[in-house]
C-alpha positions as CSV (number, residue, x, y, z in Angstrom):
1,M,167.9,129.7,119.0
2,R,166.1,131.1,122.0
3,K,166.9,130.0,125.6
4,D,163.5,128.4,126.0
5,A,164.1,126.3,122.8
6,H,167.4,125.2,124.3
7,Q,165.7,124.1,127.5
8,A,163.0,122.3,125.5
9,I,165.6,120.3,123.6
10,S,167.5,119.5,126.8
11,F,164.3,118.2,128.3
12,Q,163.6,116.1,125.3
13,V,167.2,114.7,125.3
14,A,166.8,113.7,129.0
15,T,163.4,112.0,128.2
16,I,164.8,110.1,125.3
17,L,167.9,108.9,127.2
18,R,165.7,107.6,130.0
19,R,163.2,106.0,127.6
20,E,166.1,104.3,125.6
21,R,167.8,103.1,128.8
22,Q,164.5,101.5,130.0
23,R,163.7,100.1,126.6
24,R,167.1,98.4,126.5
25,G,166.5,96.9,130.0
26,L,169.5,98.8,131.5
27,S,169.7,100.0,135.0
28,L,171.1,103.4,136.0
29,S,174.0,101.5,137.6
30,A,174.8,99.6,134.5
31,V,174.8,102.7,132.3
32,A,176.9,104.5,134.9
33,Q,179.4,101.7,135.1
34,R,179.7,101.4,131.3
35,A,180.0,105.2,130.9
36,A,182.5,105.6,133.8
37,L,180.1,108.1,135.4
38,S,178.4,108.1,138.7
39,Y,174.9,106.7,139.2
40,Q,173.9,110.1,140.4
41,M,175.1,111.8,137.3
42,I,173.0,109.5,135.1
43,S,170.0,110.1,137.3
44,Y,170.5,113.9,137.2
45,V,170.8,114.0,133.5
46,E,167.7,111.8,132.9
47,R,165.7,114.0,135.3
48,G,166.9,117.2,133.7
49,M,168.7,118.4,136.8
50,R,172.0,118.7,135.1
51,S,173.0,120.0,131.7
52,P,175.6,117.5,130.6
53,T,178.7,118.3,128.7
54,L,179.2,116.8,125.2
55,D,181.7,114.3,126.8
56,T,179.1,113.2,129.3
57,L,176.4,112.8,126.6
58,L,178.8,110.8,124.4
59,R,179.7,108.5,127.3
60,I,176.0,107.9,128.1
61,T,175.0,107.2,124.5
62,T,178.1,105.0,123.8
63,A,177.3,103.0,127.0
64,M,173.8,102.5,125.7
65,Q,175.0,101.8,122.1
66,I,172.9,104.6,120.6
67,S,173.9,107.5,118.3
68,L,174.1,110.9,120.0
69,A,173.2,112.5,116.7
70,S,170.0,110.5,116.5
71,V,169.1,111.5,120.1
72,L,169.7,115.2,119.3
73,G,167.8,114.9,116.0
74,E,164.8,113.3,117.7
75,A,164.9,115.8,120.5
76,E,164.9,118.7,118.1
77,K,162.1,117.2,116.0
78,L,159.9,116.7,119.0
79,T,160.6,120.2,120.2
80,V,159.6,121.7,116.8
81,Q,156.4,119.6,116.7
82,K,155.1,121.1,120.0
C-alpha cells in the first residue's frame, strides 16, 4: 500500500471516530475518561494531527463501544471508493 493510501485511510479513521462519538452523544472528555487518555489526545486523533497506536485506537473504540475492525473496514472502503 502506498503512503498516500495510508494517509487517506488514517484520515477516514479520524473522521469516522469523530462522527461516531458525536452520533453517540459523547463528549471528548467522556471518551477520554473512559479510554484513560487525555482530552487532547482524543482531539488530536479526531483531527488527524496524531497517528494513534493500535493500543490508543483500541482504547478509543472500546470507550465508544464500537468495533475497531468495523472502523478500519469502513475507512478502507471509503478510501477505495474515492
